[in-house]
NUGU-670728 format. One line per field, with one value per residue: residue number from 1; chain; residue in one letter; x, y, z negated of N, C-alpha, C in turn. Coordinates in nm, 2 decimals. Each point is the difference from the previous one (the first is absolute). Last residue first. Layout:
# NUGU-670728
n c(NUM|...)
chain c(A|...)
res c(A|...)
neast c(X|...)
nnorth c(Y|...)
nup c(Z|...)
caeast c(X|...)
canorth c(Y|...)
caup c(Z|...)
ceast c(X|...)
cnorth c(Y|...)
cup c(Z|...)
END
This chain:
# NUGU-670728
n c(122|121|120|119|118|117|116|115|114|113|112|111|110|109|108|107|106|105|104|103|102|101|100|99|98|97|96|95|94|93|92|91|90|89|88|87|86|85|84|83|82|81|80|79|78|77|76|75|74|73|72|71|70|69|68|67|66|65|64|63|62|61|60|59|58|57|56|55|54|53|52|51|50|49|48|47|46|45|44|43|42|41|40|39|38|37|36|35|34|33|32|31|30|29|28|27|26|25|24|23|22|21|20|19|18|17|16|15|14|13|12|11|10|9|8|7|6|5|4|3|2|1)
chain c(A|A|A|A|A|A|A|A|A|A|A|A|A|A|A|A|A|A|A|A|A|A|A|A|A|A|A|A|A|A|A|A|A|A|A|A|A|A|A|A|A|A|A|A|A|A|A|A|A|A|A|A|A|A|A|A|A|A|A|A|A|A|A|A|A|A|A|A|A|A|A|A|A|A|A|A|A|A|A|A|A|A|A|A|A|A|A|A|A|A|A|A|A|A|A|A|A|A|A|A|A|A|A|A|A|A|A|A|A|A|A|A|A|A|A|A|A|A|A|A|A|A)
res c(S|S|V|T|V|Q|T|G|Q|G|W|Y|P|Y|Q|T|S|T|T|V|V|R|L|A|L|A|S|A|C|Y|Y|V|A|T|D|D|P|K|L|S|D|M|Q|L|F|V|T|K|K|A|N|D|R|S|I|T|F|R|G|K|V|C|D|A|Y|A|T|N|F|R|S|I|A|A|V|F|E|R|E|K|G|P|A|Q|R|F|W|G|M|S|Y|S|E|L|T|R|G|S|A|S|C|S|L|R|L|S|G|G|A|Q|V|L|G|G|G|S|E|V|L|Q|V|Q)
neast c(0.75|0.28|0.37|0.22|0.35|0.19|0.38|0.40|0.34|0.50|0.56|0.58|0.44|0.22|0.23|-0.24|-0.24|0.18|0.18|0.23|0.28|0.34|0.18|-0.16|-0.23|-0.54|-0.56|-0.54|-0.61|-0.41|-0.46|-0.33|-0.32|-0.13|0.12|-0.18|-0.39|0.07|0.10|0.16|0.22|0.22|0.39|0.24|0.33|0.21|0.19|0.14|0.05|0.36|0.16|-0.28|-0.06|-0.14|-0.17|-0.33|-0.22|-0.09|0.40|0.29|-0.08|0.18|0.48|0.23|0.26|0.30|0.35|0.38|0.30|-0.16|-0.35|-0.43|-0.30|-0.41|-0.22|0.08|-0.16|-0.16|-0.25|-0.43|-0.48|-0.30|0.22|0.35|0.46|0.30|0.36|0.40|0.41|0.50|0.34|0.21|-0.24|-0.42|-0.04|-0.12|-0.37|-0.48|-0.34|-0.39|-0.23|-0.43|-0.24|-0.40|-0.29|-0.34|-0.22|-0.10|-0.23|-0.26|-0.01|0.04|0.37|0.45|0.27|0.36|0.43|0.44|0.49|0.50|0.53|0.51)
nnorth c(0.77|-0.17|-0.07|-0.19|-0.11|-0.15|-0.10|-0.01|-0.04|-0.18|-0.02|0.04|0.17|0.19|0.29|0.40|-0.06|-0.17|-0.36|-0.52|-0.46|-0.40|-0.19|0.20|0.23|0.11|0.14|0.06|0.14|0.32|0.25|0.42|0.17|0.06|-0.12|0.28|-0.14|-0.49|-0.58|-0.46|-0.36|-0.20|-0.27|-0.15|-0.28|-0.22|-0.35|-0.37|-0.47|-0.25|0.24|0.26|0.42|0.46|0.38|0.29|0.39|0.21|0.12|0.38|0.43|0.46|0.07|-0.23|-0.40|-0.48|-0.49|-0.41|-0.31|-0.04|0.37|0.42|0.43|0.42|0.43|0.52|0.43|0.46|0.47|0.30|0.14|-0.37|-0.44|-0.42|-0.42|-0.48|-0.46|-0.39|-0.36|-0.15|-0.39|-0.44|-0.38|-0.13|-0.15|0.12|0.12|0.19|0.03|0.16|0.13|0.15|0.12|0.01|0.19|0.15|0.29|0.36|0.43|-0.10|-0.08|-0.10|-0.10|-0.31|-0.36|-0.07|0.15|-0.06|0.07|-0.11|0.04|-0.07)
nup c(-2.09|0.45|0.43|0.51|0.46|0.55|0.39|0.44|0.38|-0.02|0.06|0.05|-0.05|-0.48|-0.32|-0.17|-0.41|-0.47|-0.31|0.09|-0.14|0.13|0.37|0.52|0.43|0.02|0.00|-0.22|-0.10|-0.27|-0.25|-0.18|-0.39|-0.58|-0.50|-0.36|-0.24|-0.22|-0.15|-0.12|0.27|0.48|0.33|0.48|0.40|0.51|0.42|0.33|-0.07|-0.22|-0.39|-0.39|-0.46|-0.40|-0.45|-0.38|-0.41|-0.39|-0.27|0.19|0.29|0.02|0.08|0.44|0.20|0.21|0.03|0.23|0.29|0.48|0.08|-0.05|-0.21|-0.15|-0.02|0.25|0.31|0.33|-0.03|-0.02|0.09|0.02|-0.05|0.05|-0.10|0.05|0.01|0.21|0.11|0.21|0.25|0.18|0.00|0.32|0.56|0.53|0.30|-0.16|-0.45|-0.43|-0.51|-0.38|-0.50|-0.37|-0.47|-0.46|-0.48|-0.27|0.19|0.48|0.54|0.57|0.40|0.27|0.22|0.44|0.43|0.38|0.34|0.34|0.21|0.32)
caeast c(0.01|-0.14|-0.03|-0.09|-0.05|-0.07|-0.12|-0.05|-0.10|-0.15|-0.11|-0.12|-0.03|-0.08|0.08|0.10|-0.09|0.01|-0.13|0.03|-0.10|-0.06|-0.01|0.11|0.08|0.17|0.07|0.12|0.12|0.08|0.13|0.04|0.08|-0.07|0.01|0.11|-0.06|-0.03|-0.01|0.00|-0.09|-0.01|-0.10|0.01|-0.12|0.03|-0.13|0.04|-0.14|-0.07|0.08|0.02|0.02|0.03|0.05|0.08|-0.01|-0.19|-0.09|0.04|-0.08|-0.13|-0.02|-0.02|-0.11|0.00|-0.13|-0.05|0.06|0.06|0.09|0.06|0.07|0.08|-0.09|0.01|0.12|0.01|0.11|0.12|0.08|-0.04|-0.13|-0.02|-0.12|-0.01|-0.14|-0.07|-0.12|-0.03|-0.08|0.10|0.09|0.03|-0.03|0.08|0.15|0.04|0.11|0.06|0.05|0.12|0.01|0.15|-0.03|0.15|-0.03|0.02|0.12|-0.01|-0.04|-0.07|-0.15|-0.08|-0.05|-0.13|-0.07|-0.12|-0.09|-0.13|-0.10|-0.10)
canorth c(-0.01|0.09|-0.06|0.14|-0.03|0.10|-0.04|0.04|0.08|-0.05|0.02|-0.07|0.00|-0.11|-0.11|0.04|0.00|0.12|0.07|0.14|0.08|0.07|-0.10|0.03|-0.13|0.04|-0.11|0.06|-0.09|-0.05|-0.07|-0.11|0.05|-0.01|-0.09|0.07|0.09|0.16|0.14|0.13|0.02|0.11|-0.01|0.13|-0.01|0.06|0.05|0.11|0.09|-0.09|0.02|-0.14|-0.06|-0.14|-0.02|-0.10|-0.06|-0.02|-0.08|-0.12|-0.14|-0.01|-0.04|0.14|0.08|0.14|0.09|0.10|0.01|-0.15|-0.02|-0.12|-0.05|-0.09|-0.05|-0.12|-0.06|-0.15|-0.07|-0.03|0.12|0.11|0.04|0.09|0.05|0.13|0.06|0.09|0.01|0.07|0.13|0.09|-0.02|0.13|-0.06|-0.07|0.03|-0.09|0.05|-0.10|0.04|-0.13|0.00|-0.07|-0.03|-0.06|-0.10|-0.12|0.00|0.07|-0.04|0.10|0.00|0.13|-0.02|-0.03|-0.02|0.01|0.00|0.02|-0.04|0.07)
caup c(-0.15|-0.04|-0.13|-0.06|-0.14|-0.12|-0.03|-0.13|0.01|0.05|-0.08|0.04|0.17|0.07|0.09|0.14|0.11|0.10|-0.06|0.04|0.04|-0.13|-0.09|-0.14|-0.01|0.01|-0.01|0.08|0.01|0.13|0.02|0.10|0.12|0.13|0.13|0.05|0.06|-0.03|0.10|-0.13|-0.13|-0.06|-0.10|-0.10|-0.07|-0.12|-0.08|0.02|0.06|0.11|0.13|0.06|0.16|0.04|0.13|0.01|0.13|0.05|-0.10|-0.05|0.05|-0.03|-0.14|-0.02|-0.05|-0.06|0.06|-0.12|-0.13|-0.06|0.08|-0.04|0.10|-0.05|-0.12|-0.03|-0.10|0.00|0.06|-0.06|-0.03|0.10|-0.04|0.03|0.03|-0.03|-0.01|-0.08|0.04|-0.11|-0.04|-0.01|-0.11|-0.07|-0.12|-0.07|0.06|0.10|0.06|0.09|0.11|0.06|0.13|-0.01|0.15|0.06|0.08|-0.09|-0.07|-0.12|-0.15|-0.09|-0.01|-0.04|-0.12|-0.03|-0.13|-0.01|-0.11|0.00|-0.08|-0.05)
ceast c(-0.14|0.02|-0.11|-0.05|-0.07|-0.02|-0.06|-0.12|-0.06|-0.09|-0.11|-0.11|-0.14|-0.01|-0.06|0.07|0.10|-0.10|-0.02|-0.14|0.01|-0.07|-0.05|-0.02|0.11|0.07|0.16|0.11|0.11|0.08|0.03|0.12|0.01|0.09|-0.02|0.10|0.16|-0.07|-0.06|-0.01|-0.02|-0.14|-0.05|-0.12|0.00|-0.11|0.07|-0.09|0.02|-0.10|-0.01|0.07|0.04|0.04|0.07|0.02|0.14|0.03|-0.15|-0.08|0.05|-0.10|-0.16|-0.04|-0.02|-0.13|0.01|-0.15|-0.06|0.04|0.07|0.10|0.06|0.08|0.10|-0.08|0.00|0.09|-0.03|0.10|0.13|0.07|-0.04|-0.15|-0.01|-0.15|0.00|-0.14|-0.05|-0.19|-0.05|-0.09|0.10|0.09|0.03|-0.04|0.08|0.16|0.01|0.11|0.07|0.06|0.11|0.02|0.14|-0.03|0.14|-0.02|0.00|0.12|-0.01|0.02|-0.03|-0.13|-0.04|-0.03|-0.15|-0.07|-0.13|-0.09|-0.15|-0.09)
cnorth c(-0.04|-0.03|0.09|-0.06|0.13|-0.09|0.07|-0.05|0.04|0.14|-0.06|0.04|-0.02|0.03|-0.13|-0.09|0.02|-0.01|0.13|0.06|0.12|0.08|0.04|-0.14|0.08|-0.10|0.11|-0.13|0.02|-0.10|-0.06|-0.05|-0.09|0.10|-0.01|-0.10|0.06|0.07|0.10|0.11|0.09|-0.03|0.15|-0.03|0.14|0.04|0.08|0.08|0.15|0.04|-0.10|-0.04|-0.16|-0.02|-0.16|-0.01|-0.09|-0.08|-0.02|-0.06|-0.10|-0.13|0.03|-0.02|0.13|0.05|0.13|0.04|0.09|0.00|-0.17|-0.04|-0.13|-0.06|-0.13|-0.08|-0.12|-0.05|-0.13|-0.08|-0.05|0.09|0.13|0.06|0.14|0.05|0.14|0.03|0.11|0.02|0.05|0.15|0.13|-0.03|0.15|-0.04|-0.09|0.04|-0.10|0.08|-0.13|0.10|-0.08|0.03|-0.06|0.01|-0.02|-0.13|-0.12|0.01|0.12|-0.09|0.08|0.01|0.15|-0.01|-0.04|0.00|0.01|-0.03|0.08|-0.09)
cup c(-0.03|-0.16|-0.06|-0.17|-0.05|-0.14|-0.11|-0.03|-0.11|0.04|0.02|-0.12|0.03|0.13|0.02|0.03|0.11|0.11|0.05|-0.07|0.05|0.01|-0.14|-0.07|-0.10|0.01|0.05|-0.03|0.09|-0.01|0.11|-0.02|0.11|0.12|0.11|0.08|0.09|0.10|-0.06|0.12|-0.05|-0.10|-0.07|-0.09|-0.14|-0.06|-0.12|-0.04|0.06|0.07|0.12|0.08|0.02|0.17|0.04|0.18|0.01|0.13|0.08|-0.13|-0.10|0.01|-0.04|-0.15|-0.02|0.03|-0.10|0.03|-0.12|-0.13|-0.04|0.09|-0.03|0.15|-0.04|-0.10|-0.02|-0.12|-0.02|0.08|-0.10|-0.08|0.07|-0.02|0.01|-0.02|-0.04|0.01|-0.13|0.07|-0.14|0.02|-0.02|-0.14|-0.14|-0.14|-0.11|0.03|0.14|0.12|0.07|0.10|0.06|0.15|0.03|0.17|0.08|0.08|-0.12|-0.07|-0.10|-0.13|-0.11|-0.04|-0.07|-0.16|-0.05|-0.14|-0.02|-0.14|-0.01|-0.06)
END
């Protein structure tokens, strides 16, 4: 069992930056794909970024602006978000799946955090 807690969300102006954190309890992260997803009001949950032992993946809409990283010793995954746009406004969720390579499909993640709100004003 893995429990995930996100933090770092908030209100920021367009062009600004935020850094999200996801702290995991339970097993270590080395054998897990850790993903970030987001859901805006009235929209489906969408993939943002993921990191595994061997690779990373990003949604096209965040490439070059967001960076995912992990600290296995601290069991924490980060999402650095730069050049934020109003379209990035959403609840951001951290997810975990036992996989050596990245998983980009939400249905393949059994463990989820409670989410953290990110609001980007224009």
